[in-house]
C-alpha positions, 0 to 999 in steps of 0.5 A: 483527531487521533486523541479524539478517536482513541478516547471514543474507542476506549469509551465505547469498548468500556460500555460494551465490555462491562456487561460482558464480564458477567459472561466471560466466554463472550470476551476473548483477549489475544495479543502479539509481542514482536521483539526487533533488533536491527543494524544498518549502514549508509555508505558510498559518497552520499547518504542522499543517493543511498536514501533514494536507492532504498526508496525506489519503487522496486526496492522499499517503495517509499516516499523520500525527499532528502530535504525533508527530515520527516522522510528520514524518520520513516520507520520503513527506512533501515535504522543504523541501530534499533532494539525495541518491542512492538506490542499488539492487543486484540479484544473481541466479544459479543454483547447483545448480538453485537460483535465487537473487536478492538485492535490496539497497537502500542510501542514498548520501551526501547532496550537501547539508544536508537539511531535511525536512518542516516544517523538521524532521530537519535533517541534516549532509552524511552521507558514509557509505553505509548499508544500507536494505533487503535481500531474498534469494529462493531457489527450486528450482521446488518451493518459494520462500523469501524472507528479509529486508525484505518491503515492502508485505506482504499477508496478509489485510485483517484481518491485515497489509495492505500494510505496508511495514515488515515483516522476516522469512521467508516460504516458499511450496510445494506439499503434496499438492494444496495451495499452502502459505504460511508466514511469520514476521515482525517490524515494522521498529521499536522495538515488537518486535511479531511475526506468524506465519501459515500458509495452505493453498489447494486449487483445484478445478474451479469455484473454490478453498478457503483455510484460514488460521491467523494469530497476532500478539504485539503490544499484544494476543496475537491468533489468527485461524482462517479459511476462504475460498471462491471458487466459479464457479456458472457462466460468468456468476456468481461468489460468494466468502466468508470466515469468521474466528474471532478470539481476543485476549488482553491483558496482564492475560490477559483473553481475548475471542472474536469473528468476521468474516464477508463474502460477495460476488458478481459477475454478468455481466448482459450484455456491457456490464453487470456487477453486484457486491455485498458484505456484511461484518459484524465483531464488537465484540471483533474485534481486527485488527492492521495491518488494512485494514478499513472501521473500525479499531475494527470492530463494523460491518455493511457493504453494497455494491452496484455495477456496471461499464458497458463502454460501448465499448472506450475508455470504462468507467463504474463506480457504487457505493453503500455503507452502513456501520452502526457499532453504536457510532455514532448514524448510518449512513454512506452513500456514492455513488461514480461513476467514468469511465475513458477512453482517447482516442488518446494520452490516458488519462483518469480522473474520479470523484466520491464523495459521503458522508453522515454520514462520521463517523457523525454529522449534518453530516459530509458529504464530497464528493470530486471527482478528475480525472486524465490521462496523455498519451503525447506520444511514445515518449520523453515522457509528461505527467501531471496530477491535480486533487482537490477535497474539500469537507466539513462537518466535515473538511479542505477542500482543492484538490490539483494535481499535474503530471508530466513523465517522459522516457525518455532511453534504454533505461537512463536516465530523468528524471522531474519532478513539481510538487505544490501543495495549499491548504485549511483545517481542520475549522472553517475557522479555519486555512489550510494551504498546501504545494508541492513540486518533485521531480526525479530522474534514474534510471540502470540498469545 
């Protein structure tokens, strides 16, 4: 599908750009060259443990399976040695009242032999420039069409949420009083899964209503029919909700039907305090491809209540309590999270602590996560960043993660960013240690 979409992209752009060269002012070409050098180390007793430490949600937030070599190839996992360039081009213009924009990402040759994570994916010095992603956007003020690589794609949290490997076509337009979006997508891998969808949103005086129809052809055929509503009761009180009817069919043509329902509310009690609440229930047979639900295997009830405290212009406190009752599990999962955002002169600070009991819906699986971060704008040129995360768990990985960054804006079109990262910890039963570190620096030149 990638080759097809790229050929389609190039063909359309050439047809659009041809008359434009007669009026050079209609076309603007910009780009960015990113030169990257990275060194890293995987130590401790086990590379496998180190991999899971790096992949944790509170560290790099990656999917990782020690038995899956493709996960070890993940570019977001620190490389042991890498020296390469990324080159991006952007061609924008206007032809016959149609605006077009072609964003092309390429990968240039590496400057030295590359050793990826865990000594994996060793490669020779590649001299050829290859296409990575390309996205064409066409707009005439009434409708917008996107074709190509739609990275970090969001449909709904139960159907494609923040997926970075989608390719296809998306169209948004207005039909009568409805804002309509339709898409046809495929995953950028060998699985050959396809996803289709159309949504229509109608705005009214105090809110909006959205109807949704989704269909997936993956491990199972999945169809969702949904309706979502947001309503401002008054200036202080807002409610929102969604109901989803789900039908799935496996390869043996056996079908199952189930549903999802959620309801949320927000109330501004005072100028200082805003209270939030949410309830969500998901059925046992609800199928949710590429989702961001609380649990991938669904079948749970979730309750959340929280509050935001605007202490003053520089300080905000947040508090949340969440309980998840999974019908197939022996215990309820409970979590309490406290957060603090602070601005103090050139410093922007954050701190949070989250305590979860029965994290795996079983006794003795408690987890405590503490995080603190800061950003210091030393000058108009230099910014310093720092982050510390500590996780202590009964039946999960314990770790301490440190990151420090130096970002320098050398000129309007040149920046130099450096980040050092270090992590150390152990596995669930504390029998194996893991340790990793990384230093990554990149020079970014735009034109």
